[in-house]
N, C-alpha and C positions, 0 to 999 in steps of 0.2 A: 504494500495501499502507500508507504513510504517515496519506494522511486518511482510508483505512477506520480502521489503529488506535487513531487520532486522537479517532475517531466511535465505536469503541468500548468507550474512556474514558469516555468521555462521557456513553453507555446505563451503563456501571457504576455512575457514581457515580448520576445517575439517580435507578437501582431501589436503589441501599445508600439513599441518601438519603430516599429513601419508605419503607422498612423500617425503619429507625433513626425516622420519624416515625409507622409504623404503633405500632410497638414503644412508643413516647411515648402512644400516646395509649392503647392496652392499658392500660399502666401507670396511666398517671390515669385510665379508667375502674375499674378496678380499686380505689383508691382508691376511688372516689363509690360501690362498690357495700356498701362496710363502713360497719356502723352502730353506734356503742357504745349501750348502754341501761344506763341507773343502776337498779337495783333492792333490795332485800331477801333477804335468803342462803333467808330460808322459802319465796320465788317461787320461784327460781332450775329448783324440776325445771319450773314452764308454762314460765319461757320456753323452756327447751330445748325444748318442743313447739315451740312459734314458732320458736326457731332453727332447727328442722327444717321447718316448714311456710316461710319465704323463701329456704330455699337452693335450690329452685328458680325462685325468683322472680332468680336470681345476686347475692344480699346475703346479702355475711357479718357473721351479726351477734351483735358480741361483747360479753355479758353482765359486768357489772362491781358488785360487791354491795358495799355499802355498810351499816355496822353500827347506823347511828344515824340519828333525820330532819333534822336539820341537814346532813347532807353530798350528796345530793344535785343536792340544785336548784345550790349552790354549786356544784358538778361539771359543772352544764348552764348556766351560766353563763359559770363561765369554758374553756370550749367543753373540757372534759375526756372531756365525753361528750356526746351528741349530743343525747337524749332517754333522760328515766325514767317510771320506773312505779314507784309507793311512795304516792301521796298522795290524798287526797280535795280536789276545789272549793274548799272552804272551805281548808283549810289552806293551797293552790297562795295562794287571793284576799287570805290574812294574813302568807303569805312577802314577797309580792312587794311591798304596799303597804310592811313591816314593811324593808324590802330596796333600795326602790324600781326592782325589776327586771319583766320583764316578761315574765316567759314566762307560754305559755300550754298551753291543750291540746289535746288533735289527734283522743281518743278515750278513748271510755268502756271500762272493765276490768272489774271488781266492783265489791259493796260488802262490805264487812265488819260486819257488828251488832257493837257497844260490844253487853258485860253487865261485868256488877258480882262477881265472885268471891269467895270465903271461900274459907281452908282450918278454919275459926272455927264461922261459920254456916250452914244451909243453905236458909234463911227469912230475908227483914227483918223480919218480929215478933223475932227471935231479937238486933237491934241491939240494944249497951247506952246508954244516956248515953254520951257521951263519945268514942264507935268511933271509932276510925282510920281515916279513910280516906286512901289513895292516887289520885291521877287526873292523869291525863297535864299536864306542862304548856307545852306550846303553849297560842296560844290556842284555835281553832279545838276544840282537842280537849278542851281544858279544859272549853270552854263546854259542848259535846258531851257530857260526861261528868255534870253538875253538871247537863244539861234533861232527862237520861235519869235521874234520883236524882228531880227536879222531880216527875215526869213518874208516878214510883212510890210518890207524895206523905208523902219525904224532908226537903225546901223550897221552900223560894219564893223564888223567884228576883226580879228588877225586870227590870218585861214591858219597858223601855224598851230595855234592852239586846242588841247584835245577839250579840254572843259575849261571854255575863256568866261576869264568873272569882267568884273564893269572895269579893273584897267586894261583889258585886254579890246577894248573897245576904241575902231583908228574910226572911227566915222560918228556923230549927233548933229543930226545936222536940225535940231527942234532941241535940242543942250537940256536932255530928260537927266532929269535927279532921282538917281537911284538911293535907297532905302531897303535893306536887306533885313531881313526877319525870317527865323524859320519856320520854316513850312506851315505848320500849322498854325499859324498866326495871321498869315497872307490876307483870310476874307476878312480878316477884322480887323483889318489897314484900312479898310473900303472910303469909309468919312473922314479921313484925313489925307487921303493919297484922293490923285486923279484914277491915278489906273492899279490894278494888280495882278500881278501873274499866278496862277489859280492852279495847284492842283487837283485834280477831277476827287480824290476820297476828301480834302476838304474845302471844295467846292461845294458840296454835298451836303454833311455836315451845316454850313453854312447856310444852306437852303439856295443855293445861286442857282436859275435856272441855266442850265448850256446851251438853250438857243437864243438866250439874252446876253450871251458873250459876244464882246467885243470883238475878238479875233479867236480861232481856237484849231489849236494844233491838228494837220495832218498823219493820216496815219497812215504808214507807206511800210516799206522796208528799212528806210533812218527810223522807222522807229524802236528796231529791234531793240536796243539798247534799255530804252524806257518799258520793256513791260514785268509787269514785278510777278517776286520770286517767292517758292516757302524755301526759307534756308535751315537748315543744319548746320553742327561742325564738320570741317572736313573727316575725323576721326568715325562720323557716324552717315556719313551718305549714303548709302546702299544698308542705312538701316531695316530692318523688313513695315516692320510698325511705321515708319514715317513712311515710304515708297504707301503701303492702304492708303494713311491720310491722304497724299497727293491724290491716291486715282479714287478716292473717296470726295476732293474738292472737283477734278474734272467731269460730273454729269451731268446731264442739259438740268436736273433739278435744282443745282447750284449756277447754271446759266441761268434759268430765269429766277431767282434770287437775287441774282448781282442786276438784270434787268427792272425786277421790284426795285428796288435797294436803289441804284442808280439811274436808273433812265439812261440820258447817256451821255453822266459821266465814269461808263466806265464797260467796258468789252471785256464778253470770257478772252481770252490769249492764247489759253494748250491747242486749238484748231482753229486758230485764225494764219489768213491766208494774207500775207504783206509779201 
């Protein structure tokens, strides 16, 4: 009887060990399935659709919102989020260079046409000599804003510069005065300037009607650097869960939500023919 009793204890201990191991494995697996994405608040309705899409894949997508263009990449580098989705390719390249980082794109999302808005004029010919223009202050969006104005005949820039700044203006017939602001603040400046070049998501947040923009960026092959992307740390570029999130974004349901939320201020880019 003693032997059978001891044997029973051994079996019980073995089952207990296996049970604890399984629980630990489940806990680890559950943790591995959680993905945190850093986004702009204006994109929250879109990412809720993605969140619903990936739930069937066993992924718990946590949405973390940031209110400016400086925080999401820093949070990604520091591991506070796993991926982010708020920037275009040129912005990422400039940020990586400035911060000696190696964040990488893992998928396309949208393209947001930049536009010149004003509360004071309705066409470019209304701009007066010395007019005040607000533009984003980060290197890539500043260059993009100036190139929009150049394309519309207001400026001539130094062609040798990949990312021209206000210092690279060669001709400025109207003697336009530039104020550089965080991209998220450009729309708010419209009451204190004559016009502002505003990113699509910022324009949407400010309830600016894209049909009433003074001029709008043309979407073509030159727009490729401005395609927004989902970004991860380089070491995680092949992470299967992150790829599932990308796939869940690039769907008809998300495209429908993008149109609902942004109208003409944002266009799905993963299948766009540029």
